[in-house]
KEVO-533669 format. One record per atom (N, C-alpha, C, O): residue in one letter; x negated, y, z negated. Coordinates in steps of 0.05 Angstrom, whole numbers, plus 5000, padded with zeros to 4 digits. Each point is the difference from the previous one (the first is absolute). Layout:
<atoms>
aXYZ/...
</atoms>
This chain:
<atoms>
m688155283640/m499650165024/m499850304993/m501350094981/m497250055035/m499650294994/m501250165023/m499849945023/w501450284969/w501250195019/w498850274996/w499650094978/v499850055044/v499050274999/v501650185019/v500149945024/c501150274966/c501450185017/c498150205012/c498650154986/d501349865041/d498250185014/d501650185018/d500349935024/g500750294966/g501650185016/g502749865006/g501549944982/m499050015044/m502549875008/m499549705005/m501749865010/l495950054982/l499349715004/l499749874973/l499350134980/c501149615019/c499749854976/c498149765006/c500649845017/v497250154968/v498049795005/v500549774981/v500050034976/c500649745036/c500549764984/c497949795007/c500049885021/d498250074960/d497949805003/d498550055026/d499349815015/g500150454991/g498450065023/g501650035026/g499050105020/m503649834979/m501750035024/m501650254997/m500950084979/m499550065044/m501450255000/m503049965005/m500849865019/w500850264965/w502950005004/w501050285002/w498950184987/v503149875030/v501050265004/v502450064982/v501849844998/c498050394988/c502250084982/c502450095016/c499750155019/d502649754973/d502550085013/d501350214982/d501549944981/g497950325024/g500950214983/g498250004975/g497650055002/m503649904975/m498549984975/m499549724991/m498749954979/m502249865037/m499749724992/m498049855018/m499750085023/c499049734966/c498149835015/c500449714992/c499949944977/v500649895043/v500449724994/v497349855003/v498849995021/c500449884957/c497549854999/c500649714993/c500649944977/d499349895042/d500649714996/d502649964985/d500249844982/g501850325025/g502649974988/g500450164974/g502250034990/m495550085000/m500250174976/m500250295009/m498750085019/l502950084966/l500450285007/l498050184986/l499549964976/c499350225039/c498250204988/c501250275004/c501150075021/v498750104958/v500950275002/v497650195003/v498450024982/c501450115041/c497850175006/c500550294989/c502050125007/d496149984978/d500350274989/d497250124998/d498750004979/g500350105044/g497350105001/g498149774998/g499949825017/m498450184962/m498149794996/m501149784982/m498749804994/l503850244997/l501349814982/l501749805016/l501650075016/c498049674978/c501649795013/c500849814978/c498349854990/v504350145004/v501049824979/v501349765014/v501950035015/c497049744980/c501049755012/c501449834980/c498749874983/d503950125018/d501649834983/d499550064970/d500549834983/g498550415011/g499550084973/g497749854986/g499750024976/m498849825040/m497949844987/m497250085010/m498150014984/l501750065041/l497450095011/l500150295008/l502050095011/c496050064982/c500150295006/c497250115005/c498049884993/v502050365018/v497650155006/v500350284990/v502050135007/c496149984978/c500150274991/c497450145008/c497849904994/d502550345019/d497650165007/d498049835016/d497650044997/g503349785019/g498349845016/g498649774985/g498549855012/m502050134962/m498849794984/m502049774996/m502450054998/m496649715003/m501849774997/m500749954971/m498450034982/c504149885014/c500949934973/c501949765003/c502150035013/v497349754975/v501749775001/v501549964973/v498749974979/c503950055023/c501649974975/c501149724998/c501249895019/d498349994958/d500949734995/d501449994973/d498749984979/g503950035022/g501550024975/g499750274987/g500650205012/m498349814964/m499750254986/m497150115002/m499550224992/l498749615019/l497250085002/l499250055029/l501149875019/c497050314985/c499050065027/c497049985000/c498650064980/a500349855043/a497150015003/a499450265015/a500750035023/c498050164963/c499650275011/c497550035016/c497949894993/d502350275028/d497750095015/d500550295006/d500950085021/g498650094959/g500750285002/g501050094973/g499649864980/n501750375019/n500950114975/n503049964995/n500949974977/l500750045045/l502949984997/l501149775017/l498749925020/c503649984973/c501349815016/c503050024995/c500850104979/v500849805039/v502950014997/v501149714999/v499449845017/y502150114962/y501249734997/y503050034999/y501150134982/d500349755038/d502950015000/d501150284998/d502050054987/g496750145027/g501050275001/g499250174975/g500650245000/m498149634980/m499250154977/m497050055000/m498549835011/l500650394977/l497250075000/l498549844978/l500949994977/c496849905030/c498349874981/c497350144999/c499150125020/v499649874957/v497450124997/v497949784996/v500449824984/c497550195032/c497949794999/c498450034974/c499050224994/d500749564992/d498450004975/d497849795004/d500449764992/g497450325018/g497949805006/g500849845025/g500550125021/m499649624977/m500949835022/m502949924997/m501149865017/l500250244962/l502949944997/l501650255005/l499050234999/c503549745007/c501850225005/c502150014978/c501549814997/v498750414989/v501950024979/v502750075012/v500450215012/y501549614985/y502750035012/y501850164982/y500649914978/d500450315032/d501950174985/d499050074972/d501550024981/g495850015017/g498950094975/g499249784981/g498650054980/v502249705026/v499349784982/v499149765017/v500649985023/l497849854964/l499149765014/l502249795001/l499649785011/
</atoms>
């Protein structure tokens, strides 16, 4: 499932959810809204409006940067280098 933080709203699979403060509940999963960044359970995230799906240590990138579990990752082609290493 994909989450997108849109201001004070959180889009979950096309459905709109209202953020309660800095938190947004999406199908029981918690999302942390921070501008355009929405971290969902440390596995799904959005950076600069681009989608990034984190699965274990690898990410499928759509953009240049992504956040995995609160740490910054750099996109290397279609993979995301986690914490500087694959």
